[in-house]
C-alpha positions in Angstrom: 32.6 -58.1 118.8 34.6 -58.1 121.7 31.9 -58.1 124.1 30.0 -61.1 122.5 33.4 -63.0 122.6 33.4 -62.1 126.6 29.9 -63.5 126.9 30.7 -66.6 125.1 34.0 -67.2 127.1 31.6 -66.6 130.2 29.0 -69.2 129.1 31.7 -71.9 128.5 33.1 -71.0 132.1 29.6 -71.8 133.4 29.2 -74.7 131.3 32.6 -76.2 132.2 31.7 -79.6 134.0 33.2 -80.3 137.4 36.2 -82.7 136.7 36.3 -83.6 140.6 35.3 -87.3 141.1 31.8 -87.3 143.0 31.8 -91.1 143.7 32.3 -92.6 147.1 36.0 -92.4 146.8 36.3 -88.9 146.3 38.6 -88.5 149.3 40.0 -91.7 150.4 42.7 -89.8 152.5 40.2 -88.3 154.9 40.0 -89.7 158.5 36.8 -90.1 160.5 35.9 -87.2 162.4 35.9 -87.1 166.4 32.4 -85.8 165.8 30.1 -88.7 165.8 27.3 -86.4 164.2 29.7 -85.2 161.4 30.7 -88.7 160.5 27.2 -89.9 160.4 26.3 -86.7 158.3 29.4 -87.7 155.7 28.0 -91.3 155.3 24.5 -90.2 155.0 25.9 -87.6 152.2 28.1 -90.5 150.4 25.2 -93.1 150.7 22.3 -90.6 149.3 19.8 -92.3 147.4 21.1 -95.7 148.3 17.9 -97.3 149.8 19.4 -100.4 150.5 22.2 -99.2 153.0 20.8 -99.2 156.4 21.7 -96.9 159.3 20.8 -98.4 162.7 21.4 -95.9 165.6 21.6 -96.9 169.1 23.1 -95.9 172.5 26.6 -97.8 173.3 26.3 -99.1 176.9 23.3 -96.9 177.4 25.5 -93.6 177.4 27.4 -93.0 174.3 25.8 -92.2 170.7 26.6 -95.0 168.1 25.5 -96.3 164.8 25.9 -99.5 162.6 25.8 -98.9 158.8 25.2 -101.9 156.7 24.1 -103.2 152.9 20.7 -105.2 153.1 21.3 -108.4 151.6 25.1 -108.4 152.2 25.2 -108.5 155.8 24.5 -111.3 158.6 21.6 -109.2 160.2 20.7 -112.3 163.0 24.7 -112.2 163.9 24.9 -108.5 164.1 21.8 -108.4 166.3 23.1 -111.2 168.6 27.0 -110.7 168.7 27.1 -106.8 168.4 23.7 -105.2 169.0 22.6 -107.1 172.1 25.9 -106.8 174.3 26.7 -103.2 173.1 23.3 -101.9 174.1 23.4 -103.2 177.6 24.4 -100.5 180.4 27.5 -101.1 181.9 30.4 -98.9 183.3 33.6 -98.9 180.6 36.9 -98.8 182.3 39.5 -96.1 181.9 41.1 -97.8 179.0 39.9 -96.5 175.7 36.8 -97.5 174.2 38.2 -99.0 171.0 40.2 -101.5 173.2 37.3 -102.0 175.4 35.3 -103.0 172.3 38.1 -105.2 170.9 37.5 -107.5 174.0 33.9 -107.2 174.5 32.7 -108.0 171.0 32.5 -111.7 170.3 33.0 -111.0 166.7 36.3 -113.0 165.1 37.0 -110.7 162.3 37.2 -107.3 163.4 39.1 -104.5 162.1 39.8 -101.0 163.1 39.4 -98.2 160.5 40.4 -94.9 160.7 39.9 -93.5 157.0 36.6 -92.9 154.7 37.9 -95.3 152.3 38.4 -98.1 154.5 35.1 -97.7 156.1 33.4 -97.6 152.4 35.3 -100.7 151.5 34.1 -102.4 154.6 30.4 -101.5 154.1 30.8 -102.4 150.2 32.0 -105.9 151.3 29.0 -106.7 153.2 31.1 -105.9 156.8 28.7 -103.6 158.8 30.5 -100.5 160.1 30.5 -99.6 163.5 30.9 -95.9 164.5 30.8 -94.0 168.0 31.3 -90.8 169.6 34.2 -89.8 171.1 37.0 -91.4 169.0 38.0 -90.6 165.3 37.7 -94.3 164.1 35.2 -97.2 163.9 35.1 -101.1 163.6 34.7 -103.1 160.5 32.8 -106.1 161.7 33.4 -109.4 159.6 29.6 -110.1 159.5 29.3 -110.4 155.7 26.6 -113.0 154.3 24.8 -113.3 150.9 23.5 -116.1 149.0 26.1 -118.2 147.4 26.2 -121.1 144.6 26.5 -124.3 146.0 29.8 -126.6 144.9 28.7 -128.2 141.8 30.5 -130.5 139.2 31.9 -128.2 136.2 29.4 -128.1 133.2 32.5 -127.6 131.1 35.2 -130.0 132.1 33.2 -133.0 133.2 34.9 -136.4 133.1 34.4 -140.1 133.9 36.9 -140.2 136.8 38.1 -137.6 139.2 36.7 -135.1 141.3 33.2 -133.5 140.9 33.8 -130.5 142.6 34.2 -127.4 140.9 34.8 -123.7 141.8 32.1 -121.2 142.4 31.7 -117.4 142.4 33.1 -117.0 145.9 36.7 -116.4 145.8 36.9 -117.4 149.6 35.5 -120.7 148.9 37.9 -120.9 146.0 41.0 -120.5 147.9 39.6 -123.1 150.8 39.1 -125.7 148.1 42.9 -125.2 147.2 44.0 -125.1 150.9 42.0 -128.3 151.3 44.0 -130.1 148.6 47.3 -128.7 149.2 47.8 -128.9 152.8 51.0 -126.9 153.0 51.8 -123.6 154.4 54.1 -123.2 151.2 50.7 -122.4 149.4 50.8 -118.5 149.2 47.8 -116.5 148.2 48.4 -112.7 147.7 45.3 -110.6 147.1 44.7 -107.0 145.7 41.6 -104.9 144.5 41.0 -104.2 141.0 38.3 -101.8 139.5 37.6 -98.3 140.5 33.9 -99.1 140.9 33.8 -102.7 141.5 36.9 -103.1 143.6 37.1 -106.7 142.8 39.4 -109.0 144.8 41.9 -110.8 142.6 44.3 -113.1 144.2 47.7 -114.8 142.9 48.2 -118.3 144.3 51.6 -120.2 144.2 53.5 -122.6 146.0 56.7 -121.1 147.6 59.7 -123.1 146.8 58.2 -124.4 143.6 57.7 -121.5 141.4 60.1 -119.0 139.8 59.7 -115.8 142.1 60.2 -113.8 138.6 57.0 -115.0 137.3 55.0 -113.9 140.5 56.7 -110.4 140.1 55.8 -110.3 136.4 52.0 -111.3 137.0 51.9 -108.9 139.7 53.3 -106.2 137.8 50.9 -106.9 135.0 47.7 -106.7 137.2 48.8 -103.5 139.0 49.0 -101.8 135.5 45.4 -102.5 134.9 43.3 -99.4 135.6 39.7 -99.8 134.6 36.1 -99.3 136.1 35.6 -102.8 137.0 36.5 -106.3 136.7 33.5 -108.6 136.3 35.2 -111.9 135.1 38.3 -113.1 134.8 38.5 -112.8 130.8 38.8 -109.1 131.5 42.4 -109.9 133.0 43.3 -112.6 130.7 43.0 -110.1 127.9 44.9 -107.4 129.8 48.0 -109.6 130.8 48.5 -112.1 128.1 51.8 -111.8 125.9 50.0 -111.5 122.5 46.4 -110.6 122.5 46.1 -110.8 118.8 47.0 -114.6 118.6 44.2 -117.0 118.3 45.9 -119.2 120.7 45.1 -118.5 124.3 48.5 -117.8 126.3 46.5 -118.4 129.6 44.2 -121.3 130.7 41.2 -121.3 132.6 39.6 -124.1 134.7 36.7 -124.8 136.9 38.4 -127.8 138.6 40.4 -127.5 141.8 42.4 -130.6 141.0 43.5 -129.1 137.7 44.5 -125.7 139.3 46.2 -127.8 142.2 48.0 -129.8 139.7 49.4 -126.8 137.8 50.5 -125.3 141.2 52.7 -128.7 141.9 54.4 -128.0 138.5 55.5 -124.6 139.4 52.8 -122.6 137.7 50.7 -119.7 139.3 47.1 -119.2 139.5 44.9 -116.0 139.3 41.6 -116.3 141.1 38.9 -113.4 140.5 36.0 -112.8 142.7 32.7 -113.5 141.3 33.8 -115.9 138.8 34.3 -119.7 139.0 36.9 -119.7 136.3 40.5 -119.6 137.4 43.2 -118.6 135.2 46.7 -120.8 135.2 49.9 -119.2 133.6 52.3 -119.9 132.3 50.7 -122.6 129.9 52.1 -124.3 126.7 50.5 -125.5 123.7 50.5 -129.1 124.7 48.8 -128.2 128.1 45.4 -127.4 126.2 45.5 -130.9 124.8 46.0 -132.6 128.0 43.4 -133.5 130.2 43.5 -134.2 134.1 41.8 -137.3 133.4 44.6 -138.8 131.7 46.6 -138.9 135.0 43.7 -140.9 136.8 43.9 -143.7 134.2 46.6 -146.2 133.6 49.2 -144.9 131.6 48.4 -146.9 128.1 44.7 -145.5 128.2 45.9 -142.1 128.6 48.4 -142.4 125.9 46.0 -143.8 123.6 43.3 -141.1 124.2 46.1 -138.5 124.0 47.1 -139.8 120.4 43.4 -139.8 119.2 43.2 -136.1 120.3 46.3 -134.9 118.2 44.8 -136.8 115.2 41.3 -135.3 115.4 43.1 -131.9 116.0 44.6 -132.1 112.8 41.6 -133.2 111.2 39.7 -130.6 112.7 42.0 -128.2 111.2 42.7 -129.6 107.8 39.9 -132.1 107.0 37.7 -129.5 105.0 40.7 -128.0 103.5 42.0 -131.0 102.1 38.6 -131.8 100.5 38.4 -128.4 98.8 41.8 -128.6 97.9 41.6 -132.3 96.1 38.4 -131.4 94.4 39.5 -128.1 92.7 43.2 -129.0 92.1 44.3 -132.2 92.5 41.6 -134.7 91.5 44.2 -136.9 90.0 45.3 -137.8 93.6 42.1 -139.7 94.3 41.3 -143.1 93.3 39.1 -143.3 90.2 36.1 -145.0 91.8 36.0 -142.5 94.7 36.6 -139.6 92.3 33.8 -140.6 90.2 31.4 -141.4 93.0 32.3 -137.7 94.2 31.6 -136.4 91.1 28.2 -138.0 90.6 27.3 -136.6 94.0 28.1 -133.2 93.1 26.7 -133.1 89.7 23.6 -131.1 90.5 25.6 -128.9 93.2 25.5 -125.4 91.8 28.5 -124.2 93.9 32.1 -124.7 93.8 33.7 -126.7 96.4 35.1 -123.8 98.3 31.6 -122.1 98.6 29.9 -125.4 99.4 32.4 -126.0 102.3 32.0 -122.3 103.6 28.1 -122.8 103.6 28.3 -126.0 105.5 31.0 -124.9 107.8 29.1 -121.6 108.9 25.7 -123.6 109.1 27.1 -126.0 111.5 29.1 -123.5 113.6 25.8 -121.3 113.7 24.0 -124.6 115.1 26.7 -125.1 117.7 26.5 -121.8 118.9 22.9 -121.8 119.2 23.0 -125.3 121.1 25.3 -123.5 123.5 23.1 -120.5 124.1 19.6 -122.2 124.3 18.5 -123.8 127.5 20.4 -127.1 128.5 17.2 -129.1 128.1 16.7 -128.4 124.1 20.2 -127.1 123.6 21.6 -130.2 122.6 18.5 -131.4 120.8 18.7 -128.5 118.4 22.3 -128.5 117.6 21.8 -132.4 116.7 18.5 -132.6 115.2 19.0 -129.2 113.3 22.4 -130.3 111.8 20.9 -133.8 110.8 17.5 -132.2 109.4 19.7 -129.3 107.5 22.2 -131.6 106.3 19.4 -134.1 104.6 17.5 -131.2 103.3 20.4 -129.5 101.7 21.4 -132.7 99.8 18.0 -133.4 98.5 17.9 -129.9 97.3 21.2 -130.2 95.7 22.7 -127.6 97.4 25.5 -129.4 98.9 26.8 -132.7 98.3 26.6 -135.9 100.6 30.5 -136.4 100.9 30.7 -132.6 102.1 28.3 -133.2 104.8 30.1 -136.3 105.9 33.3 -134.2 105.9 31.9 -131.2 108.0 30.1 -134.0 110.3 33.7 -135.6 111.0 35.1 -132.1 111.5 32.7 -131.0 114.1 33.2 -134.3 115.9 37.0 -133.9 115.9 36.7 -130.6 117.4 34.9 -131.7 120.2 37.8 -134.0 121.1 39.9 -130.8 122.3 39.7 -131.0 126.5 39.8 -127.3 126.5 37.0 -125.1 124.8 39.5 -122.2 124.2 41.7 -124.5 122.2 38.7 -125.8 120.2 37.8 -122.1 119.3 41.3 -121.3 118.3 41.2 -124.5 115.8 37.8 -123.5 114.4 38.7 -119.7 113.6 42.0 -121.1 111.8 39.8 -123.5 109.8 38.3 -120.7 107.6 41.5 -119.1 106.3 42.9 -122.5 105.7 39.9 -123.3 103.4 40.5 -120.3 101.7 44.0 -120.9 100.9 43.0 -124.4 99.7 40.4 -123.0 97.4 42.9 -120.7 96.0 46.3 -122.5 95.9 45.5 -126.1 96.6 47.8 -128.2 98.6 50.3 -125.5 98.4 48.1 -123.0 100.2 47.7 -125.6 102.9 51.4 -126.0 103.2 51.8 -122.4 103.6 49.2 -122.0 106.1 50.4 -124.9 108.2 54.0 -123.4 108.0 52.8 -120.1 108.9 50.9 -121.3 111.9 54.2 -123.2 113.0 56.3 -120.0 112.9 53.7 -118.3 115.0 53.3 -120.7 117.4 57.1 -121.0 117.7 57.1 -117.0 118.6 54.6 -117.1 121.2 55.3 -116.7 124.7 53.3 -117.6 127.9 54.8 -115.1 130.5 58.4 -116.1 128.6 57.9 -119.5 128.5 58.1 -120.8 125.0 54.6 -121.7 123.8 55.8 -125.1 122.0 58.0 -126.3 124.8 59.4 -128.9 125.8 59.0 -129.6 121.8 60.6 -126.3 120.7 63.1 -125.9 122.1 63.7 -129.3 122.4 63.6 -131.3 125.9 63.7 -134.7 125.1 63.4 -136.1 128.6 60.2 -134.1 129.2 58.4 -135.4 125.9 57.4 -138.3 127.9 54.3 -136.4 129.3 53.8 -134.6 125.8 53.8 -137.2 123.0 52.6 -140.0 125.4 51.6 -140.1 128.9 54.4 -142.1 130.8 53.9 -144.1 134.0 53.7 -142.1 137.0 56.9 -143.8 138.4 59.0 -142.4 135.2 57.8 -138.8 136.0 60.0 -138.0 138.8 60.7 -134.4 137.7 58.6 -131.5 137.3 58.9 -129.3 133.6 62.0 -127.3 133.6 60.5 -123.9 132.3 58.0 -124.1 134.8 59.4 -125.9 138.1 62.8 -125.2 137.6 63.3 -123.7 141.3 62.7 -127.4 142.5 62.6 -130.0 139.8 62.4 -132.9 142.2 58.9 -134.2 142.2 59.3 -137.9 143.6 61.7 -140.5 144.6 63.2 -142.3 141.7 63.0 -146.2 140.9 59.3 -146.3 142.1 58.3 -148.7 139.7 56.1 -151.7 140.3 58.1 -154.9 141.1 55.9 -158.0 142.2 58.7 -159.6 143.7 60.1 -156.8 145.7 58.1 -157.2 148.8 59.0 -161.1 149.1 62.8 -160.5 148.7 62.6 -157.8 151.3 61.2 -160.4 153.8 
């Protein structure tokens, strides 16, 4: 018995997996060896079975063994041949100075970085910068010759508009930060970068304007980002879910945008940006609920136009949330609240419908949401046609078949159009999610259920925070002076201060008393 137990333990020891890390970063603290052959052997072992990693040996100045390691498709081969291989393969006498100093002055490469550890070398190769190794010194050079195909700057598909910039972010974080620099031409614009993801090593940058932002906000964002430990970051949505205050809330506490002008205006209000390499969606923090209803185009048009459009958004947001619930509650519990002629018309239209109002509403809402999602996922050329034609055909067929009533089709259509008024897609999703529990409350408790649901949503919004900023600010807590940019869009000459909760570090935005006065110029003369 004891012998069998001993054999079993021996087998377990033999099958015990090796917990040592086998990836390329197994020993990041190791330095490069003075021996050139040892270094080459190390990197050939690291990049074993990597057919896209190229090893190009050559003689440095016709004497010293050297090699360039790069990834095919990520490096500028033409620039490498012209600026690196061509001058270094010429035979010449090297001065008495150290070889690395001679190379720094000899190579016509603007971005050169001396690397001494294996981890730095791997990072250089992985980011597309060729690695130059040579014999005699325990170091190498990271050559800034990365080059790969990038998507051109295009108009954002999800944030189109009539007036304003047509440019959008793309998947290159370098291009995105350059667009911010082009708009905000000030050294006060600071950009701090870090790497996240054990395997992807994704570049994540925090952008802010020094002197406008609260430094405690940058400290908090940095701390939350540094807590993220995962295999890879492929999109900014990964980070958004990991750092927001309440991930269980249907309302987003971080806003995303593809437009450089929206991002720049947020910076000027004292907010911070989180840019992620590989995605055009930039995160903005902190935000309020009203930030999701405002559109950048409101500020590009005359203030009266922007105010009217903003009021329409508020009205249609309420309709998108409550219209189906009100229809269900009135038909189920409060028929006396409807005028007699309208009630008779609605009753006649529902005479052949076999379902109660709540089931009818759920069927139509779920069908409409399915059509909308199908229109998003299908190719752009046919997606819009499928969603519109599908809604018309299904609605008409359902009414003729007696499955739903004509008023319900009208209610669902108005609700769908109302949800399209939201300028932020993520805000529209939150309203669409809450619509279904509101309909269930209306179908069970009537108007009382709707009131309970609205109160619960209001309490939840009052308790939400976005990096410490109240979600309903400046309405709760009340900041009456800032309501001019919430309930309506005040003229530009009246908005002389930044929002207090985000731009308190420097509330001064512009000179006061800049209102237009037609006779001012003639009086000065």
